[in-house]
C-alpha positions in Angstrom: 0.0 0.0 0.0 1.4 3.4 -1.0 1.6 6.1 1.6 -0.2 9.3 0.7 2.2 12.2 1.0 -0.5 14.8 1.7 -2.1 12.6 4.4 1.3 12.2 6.0 2.0 16.0 6.0 -1.4 16.6 7.5 -0.7 14.0 10.3 2.6 15.6 11.0 1.0 19.0 11.4 -0.5 17.8 14.6 2.9 17.9 16.3 3.6 21.4 17.5 7.0 22.8 18.5 6.6 23.5 22.2 9.1 26.4 21.9 7.5 28.3 19.0 3.9 27.2 19.1 4.1 26.3 15.4 3.9 22.9 13.7 7.0 21.9 11.8 5.3 21.5 8.4 3.8 25.1 8.4 7.1 26.5 9.7 9.0 24.8 6.8 11.2 23.0 9.3 10.4 19.6 7.8 13.0 18.7 5.2 13.9 15.9 2.7 10.7 13.9 3.1 11.1 10.5 1.4 8.5 7.7 1.0 9.5 4.3 -0.3 6.6 1.8 0.1 5.8 1.7 3.8 9.1 3.3 4.8 9.0 7.0 5.6 12.1 9.2 6.3 12.4 13.0 6.9 14.4 15.6 8.7 13.4 18.4 11.1 15.7 21.5 11.3 15.6 23.6 14.4 17.1 27.1 14.5 17.9 26.8 18.2 19.4 24.2 20.6 17.0 21.9 22.4 19.0 18.8 23.2 16.9 17.9 26.2 13.7 17.9 24.2 14.8 16.0 21.1 13.8 12.5 22.2 10.3 13.6 23.1 10.0 15.5 19.8 11.2 12.4 17.8 8.7 10.1 19.6 5.8 12.5 18.9 6.7 12.8 15.2 7.1 9.0 14.8 3.8 8.4 16.5 2.0 11.0 14.3 3.5 9.5 11.1 2.3 6.0 12.1 -1.3 7.1 12.2 -1.3 7.3 8.4 -2.4 4.1 6.6 0.4 2.2 5.0 3.3 3.6 7.2 5.4 0.8 8.6 8.8 2.2 9.4 9.6 5.9 10.3 13.1 7.4 10.4 13.3 10.9 11.8 16.5 13.0 12.1 16.4 16.3 14.1 19.2 18.7 13.3 20.0 22.1 14.9 21.3 24.9 12.6 22.0 28.1 14.4 22.4 31.0 12.0 24.0 34.4 12.4 21.5 37.2 12.9 21.8 40.9 12.2 23.0 43.3 14.9 22.7 47.1 15.1 22.8 48.9 11.8 26.3 49.6 10.5 28.0 47.0 12.8 29.7 43.9 11.3 29.6 40.7 13.2 32.7 39.4 14.9 34.6 36.6 13.1 33.7 33.1 14.4 30.7 34.5 16.5 27.3 34.1 15.0 25.3 35.8 17.8 26.1 38.0 20.8 23.6 38.1 23.7 24.1 40.8 26.3 22.9 40.0 29.8 22.3 43.3 31.6 20.7 44.9 34.6 19.8 48.4 35.6 21.5 48.0 38.9 23.8 45.6 40.8 22.9 43.0 43.2 20.0 41.4 41.2 22.0 38.2 40.3 22.9 39.2 36.7 26.3 37.5 36.6 24.8 34.3 38.1 22.0 34.4 35.5 24.5 35.0 32.7 26.8 32.1 33.6 23.9 29.7 34.0 22.3 30.9 30.8 25.6 30.3 28.9 25.9 26.8 30.5 22.3 26.0 29.7 22.7 27.0 26.0 25.8 24.7 25.9 24.0 21.9 27.6 21.2 22.2 25.0 23.8 21.6 22.3 25.2 25.0 21.2 28.8 26.2 21.0 29.0 29.0 23.6 31.4 31.6 24.8 31.2 33.8 27.9 32.7 37.3 28.1 32.9 38.9 31.5 32.4 42.6 30.6 32.5 43.8 34.2 35.9 45.5 34.3 35.6 46.8 37.8 34.1 43.6 39.4 34.9 40.5 37.3 33.2 37.5 38.9 33.2 34.9 36.1 36.6 33.5 36.9 35.4 32.4 40.3 32.0 31.3 39.1 33.5 29.2 36.2 36.2 27.8 38.5 39.0 29.0 36.2 42.5 30.2 37.1 45.4 31.2 35.0 46.3 33.6 32.2 45.4 33.5 28.5 48.0 32.4 26.1 48.7 34.0 22.7 49.6 31.6 19.9 50.0 34.2 17.2 51.2 37.2 19.2 48.1 39.1 18.3 45.1 37.4 19.8 44.4 35.7 23.2 43.2 32.1 23.5 40.0 32.0 25.7 40.3 29.8 28.8 37.8 26.9 29.0 35.8 25.0 31.6 32.5 23.2 31.7 32.4 23.4 27.9 32.5 27.2 27.6 35.1 29.5 26.1 35.7 32.3 28.6 37.4 35.6 28.7 37.6 38.1 31.6 39.8 41.0 32.8 40.1 38.8 35.9 42.4 36.5 34.0 44.9 39.4 33.3 45.2 41.1 36.7 45.7 40.0 40.3 42.4 39.1 41.9 43.1 41.6 44.8 43.9 44.5 42.4 41.4 47.3 42.1 40.8 48.6 38.5 41.1 52.3 39.1 40.3 53.3 35.5 38.2 56.0 34.0 35.4 55.1 31.6 37.2 55.5 28.3 40.1 53.3 29.5 37.8 50.6 30.8 35.8 50.7 27.6 38.9 50.3 25.5 40.1 47.4 27.6 36.7 45.7 27.2 36.7 46.2 23.4 40.2 44.6 23.3 38.9 41.6 25.4 36.1 41.2 23.0 37.9 41.6 19.6 41.3 40.3 20.5 40.1 37.0 21.9 40.4 34.1 19.5 36.8 32.9 19.8 36.3 29.5 18.0 33.1 28.9 16.0 30.6 30.2 18.5 26.8 30.0 18.1 26.4 32.4 21.0 28.7 34.7 22.9 27.0 35.6 26.2 28.3 39.0 27.5 27.9 39.6 31.2 27.5 43.4 31.1 28.5 45.7 33.9 25.5 46.8 36.0 23.9 50.2 35.2 23.4 52.4 32.2 26.5 54.6 32.3 29.2 55.5 29.8 30.7 52.0 29.5 27.4 50.3 28.9 26.2 52.9 26.4 29.5 52.8 24.4 29.5 49.0 24.3 25.9 49.0 23.1 26.8 51.3 20.3 30.1 49.6 19.2 29.5 45.9 19.9 27.3 44.0 17.4 24.7 42.7 19.8 22.0 40.4 18.5 19.7 41.0 21.5 19.7 41.8 25.2 18.4 40.0 28.2 17.4 42.2 31.2 17.7 40.7 34.7 15.7 42.1 37.6 14.2 41.2 40.9 10.5 41.8 41.5 11.4 44.6 43.8 10.1 48.0 42.8 13.4 49.8 43.1 15.1 47.2 40.9 12.3 47.4 38.3 12.7 51.1 38.2 16.4 50.7 37.1 15.6 47.7 34.9 13.3 50.0 32.8 16.3 52.3 32.2 18.3 49.3 30.9 15.5 48.5 28.5 15.3 52.1 27.3 19.1 52.3 26.8 19.2 49.2 24.5 16.1 50.4 22.6 17.6 53.8 21.9 20.7 52.2 20.3 18.7 49.7 18.3 19.4 46.6 20.3 16.4 44.3 20.4 15.2 43.2 23.9 15.0 39.4 23.9 13.1 39.4 27.2 13.2 39.9 30.9 14.3 37.4 33.5 12.8 37.8 37.0 15.4 36.6 39.4 14.9 35.8 43.1 11.2 35.6 42.4 10.3 33.3 45.2 11.8 31.6 48.2 10.7 28.2 49.3 11.8 27.2 52.8 13.7 23.9 52.5 12.5 22.8 55.9 8.8 23.5 55.9 8.0 24.3 52.3 6.6 27.8 53.1 6.6 30.0 50.0 7.5 33.6 50.4 7.9 36.4 47.8 10.7 38.3 49.6 11.3 40.9 46.9 7.6 41.2 45.8 5.5 39.0 43.5 5.6 39.0 39.7 7.1 42.5 39.3 9.2 41.4 36.4 6.2 39.8 34.6 4.2 42.9 35.0 7.0 45.1 33.7 7.5 42.8 30.7 3.7 43.0 29.9 3.7 46.8 30.2 6.8 47.2 27.9 5.6 44.6 25.4 8.6 42.4 25.7 8.7 38.7 26.6 9.1 37.4 30.2 11.6 34.7 29.8 11.1 33.1 33.2 11.2 33.4 36.9 14.1 32.0 39.0 14.0 31.2 42.7 15.9 32.7 45.6 17.8 29.5 46.6 20.9 29.1 48.7 22.2 26.3 46.4 22.4 28.7 43.4 24.7 31.0 45.4 26.8 28.2 46.9 27.3 26.4 43.5 28.3 29.6 41.7 30.7 30.6 44.5 32.2 27.0 44.3 33.0 27.3 40.6 30.3 24.9 39.5 27.1 26.8 38.7 23.8 25.1 39.1 23.4 23.9 35.5 26.6 21.8 35.8 26.4 21.1 39.6 22.9 19.6 39.3 22.2 19.3 35.6 19.0 17.2 36.1 17.6 19.3 38.9 14.5 21.5 39.0 16.5 24.8 39.0 18.7 23.7 36.1 15.5 22.9 34.1 14.3 26.5 34.7 17.6 27.9 33.4 17.4 25.6 30.3 13.8 26.7 29.7 15.0 30.4 29.8 17.9 29.5 27.5 15.6 27.9 24.9 13.3 31.0 25.0 16.3 33.2 24.5 17.6 31.1 21.6 14.1 31.0 20.0 13.9 34.8 20.3 17.3 35.1 18.6 16.2 32.7 15.8 13.2 34.9 15.1 15.5 37.9 14.4 16.5 39.0 10.9 19.3 36.9 9.4 22.7 38.4 8.7 23.6 38.1 5.0 26.7 40.4 5.0 29.0 37.4 4.6 27.1 36.3 1.5 28.1 39.4 -0.4 31.5 39.8 -2.0 33.7 42.7 -0.9 33.8 45.3 -3.6 37.2 47.0 -4.1 37.5 50.0 -6.4 41.0 50.4 -7.9 42.1 53.7 -9.5 42.1 53.7 -13.3 45.3 53.3 -15.1 
């Protein structure tokens, strides 16, 4: 019995991508459909990493295909293809870096660096190639959080090799100075140092470079937002009113320089007592969600106020690697997938497709 292709496609449309809300057929993610008697084979291409969901997606697609009369054997291959997306107008992408994600906050103390490192690790755990740039010149924390010591090497005398741990490529000013040394630099000097860290690091084939931005909206942050080709920004805040006030300023800064807001992460949203299970909203309830709705940007998720998150980050093994199958790591991975889906929805970068035009003087 021959399998009807149209019936097969209609059956597969029942399977909806949980991350985009679209079926794979309508989204044109289904590729290379082949039917040979009762044997069916096809591929599904995702524009974002979702390693933890692939087995469930494959089972759902196989089950849907088998509802069609005549289908006996089903072969499904799910591939991830992460493309480069356009940054601010007039800025060229960095070599070997397809997308730059800035993780920022309007003020310090809201858990931005902890969120940034776990977001980077979650993207990596989901199957992407990820780098992490610690852009906080005055208070670098990623060397401790990533459990990395040592100084970068230069193999060519021009660029620095990123240090690596937990599957991430990492660069920080903390690798270049003594950890007890205070960086007593004015804004222009700090900005120049940061640009050198970004552009003179030999990043290797990155799908995403997560940039842990300095807190606030001052000269350094503004200059970076204008000079660095950022695909999109993630704003971290607590539900507290005073933090939300400053987070709005961060959103406004990125919008003024043409950087898309990928969404807002509400950190320290709720505390659950480990002894009695009592739930308490120490910094207020759902403030980040309300702000996201008011500003018309996505709320990427809410993360708990949990002692383990702090202890694991301080110990150089952030939550996503310390307890990869735990409930909190699952929350970080969900946030990471939403960030990656938001990036995938942005306009593609085609600058590398066009040849460089050189005009030579006439002879």
